[in-house]
N, C-alpha and C positions, 0 to 999 in steps of 0.2 A: 840331590842334584839329579835332574832329568837327563835323558839321553841327548836331547837337543843342546843342553848346556855343555855337556861333555864334548859333543861334536864341535861346537863353536870354539871351545877352549883349545882343542887339538888343531883346528884350522887356524886359530890365532897364532899358535906356535909356528905353524907352517908359514904364515904371512910374515912374521918377524924374521924367520930364516931366509925367506925370499928377499926381503928388503936388505938384510945383511949381505947376502951374496951379490946383489946388484951394486951396492955401495962399495964392496970390497973389490969388485971387478975393475974399477977404474975406467969407466966409460969416458971417451974423449970429450963428450959434452960436459961431464962433471969436472974433468980435469981443467977445462978452460976457466972455470969459476975461481975467484979468489978464495984463499983458504978459509977466511971468515964466512963466506957465503956457503962453502961446502959444509962446514961444521953446522951452521944454522940450518941449512937445508936437511941435513941428516937428522938433526934433532926435531925439526918440524915434521918430517915424514914419520919418524917413530912416534912422536906425540899424537899425530893424527891417526896413525894406525892403532895406537892404544885406545884412543877415544872411540873409534869405530868398534873395536873389540869389546870395550867396556859396556857400551850401550847395547850391543847385540847380546852380550851375556845378561845384562840387566833386564832387557825385554824378554829374553827366553825364561829367566827365572820368574818373572811376573806373569807368566802364563801365555806367552806368545811364541810357541815353538816353531812357527813358520819362519822366524828369523834365522833359523839354522839353514834353511834353503837359500835365503837371501845372502847370508854370509858365505855359503858354499859357492854361490855364483860370483860374489866379490873376490873370493880366493882364486877361483878359476881365471878370472880376468887378470888378477895380479900375476898369477903363474904364467899366463900367456904373454903378458908384457915383459916379464922377467926373462922368459925364454927368448923373445925377440932381441932383448938387449944383450943377454949373455952369449948368444950365438952370433952376434955381430950383424944381424939382419936389420937392426935399427940403429 
């Protein structure tokens, strides 16, 4: 396992933690949705996050270490959006 793969894996853990914190916060926009939509939305978000992580890991293992930078930027954007949501700025 290369360093790019390890970095992507650790950033993936951070992304799942970020999503968990945002969903646990109970944003008013999410609270307005019916319970079924909330559950489906959480599952869809986690599934799409897993797909992005899986393909970033797959591409880094296949010799494309530049995807570690792309995934780091993706994580930074997610962290920025989560910060906006969790601090009540959005």
